C-alpha positions in Angstrom: -16.2 41.4 -5.9 -13.0 39.8 -6.3 -12.9 36.1 -7.2 -10.5 33.7 -5.3 -7.9 32.1 -7.4 -7.8 28.5 -7.7 -4.3 26.9 -6.6 -2.6 25.2 -9.7 -1.5 21.8 -8.7 1.2 20.3 -10.7 0.8 16.5 -11.0 4.3 14.7 -11.6 4.8 11.8 -14.2 4.0 8.4 -12.8 7.2 7.0 -11.0 8.3 10.4 -9.9 8.4 11.9 -6.6 5.2 13.9 -5.7 7.0 16.8 -3.4 4.8 17.2 -0.1 2.6 14.2 -1.0 4.6 11.8 1.0 6.3 9.6 -2.0 6.2 8.4 -5.7 3.1 9.2 -7.7 1.5 6.1 -9.0 -1.2 7.4 -11.1 -5.0 7.2 -10.9 -7.1 4.2 -9.5 -10.7 3.7 -9.0 -11.9 3.2 -5.3 -15.3 3.3 -3.6 -14.9 7.1 -2.7 -14.1 7.8 -6.6 -11.0 8.2 -8.9 -7.9 8.7 -6.5 -4.4 9.6 -6.8 -2.2 7.0 -5.4 1.1 7.6 -3.7 3.7 4.9 -2.7 6.0 5.9 0.1 9.5 6.3 -1.3 10.9 3.6 0.9 9.8 0.4 2.5 9.2 0.3 6.4 12.3 -0.7 8.0 12.6 -4.6 8.5 10.8 -7.3 7.5 7.1 -8.1 8.9 4.6 -11.0 9.0 1.2 -10.7 8.0 -0.1 -12.3 11.5 -3.1 -14.0 12.8 -1.9 -17.2 11.3 -4.8 -19.9 11.2 -7.4 -17.4 11.6 -9.7 -16.2 8.7 -10.2 -12.4 8.9 -12.3 -10.3 6.5 -9.4 -8.3 4.8 -10.0 -9.8 1.5 -10.2 -7.0 -0.9 -7.9 -7.2 -3.7 -8.4 -3.5 -4.9 -8.9 -1.6 -1.4 -5.7 -2.0 0.8 -7.0 1.0 3.3 -10.2 -1.2 4.1 -8.1 -4.3 4.6 -5.6 -2.2 6.9 -8.6 -0.9 9.1 -9.8 -4.5 9.4 -6.2 -5.8 10.2 -5.2 -3.0 12.9 -8.5 -3.5 14.8 -7.5 -7.1 15.7 -5.7 -6.5 19.0 -2.2 -6.1 17.6 -2.0 -9.4 15.7 -1.0 -7.9 12.3 2.7 -6.6 12.5 2.9 -5.4 8.7 -0.4 -3.5 8.9 0.6 -1.9 12.2 4.1 -1.0 10.9 2.7 0.7 7.8 -0.3 2.4 9.5 2.3 4.4 11.8 4.5 5.4 8.7 4.4 9.2 8.1 6.1 11.3 5.4 5.5 14.9 4.4 3.0 15.4 7.2 0.8 12.8 6.0 -0.1 10.0 8.5 -2.6 8.3 6.4 -0.7 5.7 5.0 -1.9 2.0 4.8 -0.6 -1.7 3.7 -1.5 -2.1 -0.2 -3.8 -4.6 -1.5 -2.6 -7.2 -4.0 -4.1 -5.1 -6.7 -2.3 -1.8 -5.6 1.1 -3.7 -5.5 0.3 -5.0 -8.8 -0.5 -1.4 -10.1 3.0 -0.4 -8.6 4.8 -3.2 -10.8 3.0 -2.0 -13.7 3.6 1.7 -13.5 6.6 2.4 -11.0 8.6 -0.8 -10.6 11.7 0.7 -10.3 10.8 2.1 -6.9 10.5 -1.3 -5.3 13.3 -3.9 -4.5 13.7 -6.9 -6.5 15.5 -8.8 -3.7 12.5 -9.9 -1.6 8.7 -10.2 -1.8 6.1 -7.5 -0.7 3.4 -8.4 1.6 -0.1 -7.2 0.6 -2.9 -6.5 2.9 -5.1 -9.0 0.9 -5.6 -12.4 2.9 -5.9 -15.3 0.7 -7.1 -18.0 3.4 -6.6 -18.6 7.1 -3.1 -19.4 6.8 -1.8 -17.4 3.8 -1.8 -13.7 2.2 -0.9 -12.5 -1.2 2.6 -11.4 -2.0 4.3 -9.9 -4.9 7.8 -10.2 -6.6 8.9 -7.2 -8.5 11.6 -8.9 -10.3 9.4 -10.4 -12.8 5.9 -9.2 -11.5 5.2 -12.5 -9.6 2.0 -12.6 -7.8 1.5 -15.5 -5.3 0.6 -16.3 -1.6 2.6 -17.4 1.3 2.1 -18.3 5.0 1.0 -15.4 7.2 4.1 -16.2 9.4 6.6 -15.4 6.7 8.2 -12.0 7.1 8.1 -9.8 4.1 8.9 -6.3 2.8 6.1 -3.7 3.5 5.7 -0.6 1.6 3.3 2.3 2.8 0.8 3.6 0.5 -1.9 6.5 0.6 -4.5 7.9 -1.7 -6.5 11.1 -2.1 -9.4 12.2 -4.4 -8.5 13.5 -7.8 
């Protein structure tokens, strides 16, 4: 009887491109489904995008799970341009990208800040109130919030189980 050989996976250093995985390796994070590798797209989606649904309180309030937030946002009749733009992003054959939560953006600032622009703020999928959503500035690690109408940069992210 022949034993199948297990494929050896080479995990890159945090901040390096992971070939075939759609972007830059961000390390490991704990999620509801378990410990996951997080991959940040190598580039922002083109343009600037608003959170959308200004004045409406939505349930996208997770500070750690951008995928859950994004599912909520894209189910709301095309009212969330940033989430829609990021969910349409594909790289290396992967189409499971989402708009990161404020915690996932902060993780990127801690471990791979050089991969992000310091010129403008990044929008998270985490709503703060009916009129605002959390944003992240990579120049000095500034976490704040802004009106859902303001257009910001959007960086796709994906994850998969370790």
